[in-house]
N, C-alpha and C positions, 0 to 999 in steps of 0.2 A: 564558445559562448560562456558567459559568466554564470556561475551557479547562484541563482537568486535566493535559495534557502540557506546557504552556508552560514551567513551571519545570524540569521534567525535561529537556526537549529543549534548552532554553537552557543548562542546566548541563552536559549531556553535550557539546554543541558547544563551549562555552568550555573544558572540560577537554581536549578533542581539540586545539583550536587551541593551548592552552598547552603541551601535551605536544609538539606538532609544532615550536613555536618553541624549546622546551627542547632537543629533539633536534638542531635546527639549531645552536643556540648551543654545545652540547657537542661538535659535530662528528660526531655519529653518522649523521645524515642531513640532507639539504638540504630546507628547506621548499619550495623550488621543485619538488622531485620528489615530495613527499608531500601537497601541497595537495588532491588529489582525495579524500583520506581524509575531508575535511569533508563532501563529497557522500555518501560511503558511510555516515558516521555519521548524517547527516540522514535518509537512506533507512531506516536501521535504526530510528531513533527514530520515524519515521512508521509503520513496520510494528509496532513493539513497544508503543507507547503510543497508543491511540486517543484522540481528542479528548475524548470523554465516555463513560461507561459505557452510555448509552442507544443509542449508535451501533453497538454490537456485536450481531450476530445479526439475524434477521428477526422482527419482531413483527407480529402480525396487523394489517393495515390501515396499516402503516407502511413502504410500499415505498421511500420516500425514504431511510430509514436504511440499507437494504440497498444502495441506489445509492451513498450516501456511503461506506459501508464498502468497496465494490468500488473506488471512486475512490481512496480512501486507500491501499488495498493496491496498486493499479496504480501510483500515484504513487510510493510507497515503493520498489517494485521497479524502476521506471525510474530513480530516483535512484541506487539501488545499481548497476544495470547500467551507467549512464553513468559513475559514479564508478570502477568497476572498469576500464572501458575507458580512461578518462583516466589512471588510475594505471599501467596496463600500458604506455600510450604514453609517459608521462613517464619511466618507468624503463627504457625501451627493451626491454621484454619482448615487445611486439607493437605494430607500427605501425598507424596508422589504415588505411593502404592494405591491410593484411592482415585487419583486423577488421571491415570493413563488412558481410560476409555475416552476422555475428552479429545485426545489426539486422533482417535478413530473418527469421532464426530467432526472434528475440524478438517480432517482429510476428506470426508464425504462432502462437507460444505464447500471446500475448495474445488472439488470436482464438479459439483453442481453449478456453482457460480462461474467457474472457468468455462464450462460448456455454454452457459447462457451468454457470457460476454463474447465468446467466439461466434456464437450465432448472431448476436447483435452486430458484431464487427462485419461479418460476411454480408448481412442484409444491408448494412449501411454502405459498405463498399459497392455492393451491387446497385444500390440506388444512386450513387454518385458517379458511376462510370459512364453516364450518358446513355440512358436507355432509349432516348429519342434521337440520338445521333445516327447519321447515315454514313456508310462507307461506300467505296466504289463497288465492293462485292455485293452489297445489299441492293444497290440500284442498277446492277448490271453493268457497272463500269462507266455509266454516263450520268452526268449531272446536267440537267436541262431545266 
């Protein structure tokens, strides 16, 4: 299956790198201080443009697609988080020695939202498995 976001993601990253170099050459900002923007843009592209339309949502019997969706979202959020921390460090807004507790907070949020999404996935899978369907065992082996 074709990767729907490959052109968009590559285009957005190239535009970002080009604008960062242009800002550096024009004297507005130094590339060495703004390079974490590339991670931030990659995280945003990962969040905004799923690989394919079939990966979005939970489809009955396709638990793997929900797992891929959760992995994509968590990967995009981590790229954004690390990019923002690196940008803050590079621009002397916040040093790493001051920001390490944010990793603990981010880990706690990941556990909470991971547990909530698993709960939602289980309840959604339970609702779509056909709670009103009858099997031979339920009806005593006879369909009349």
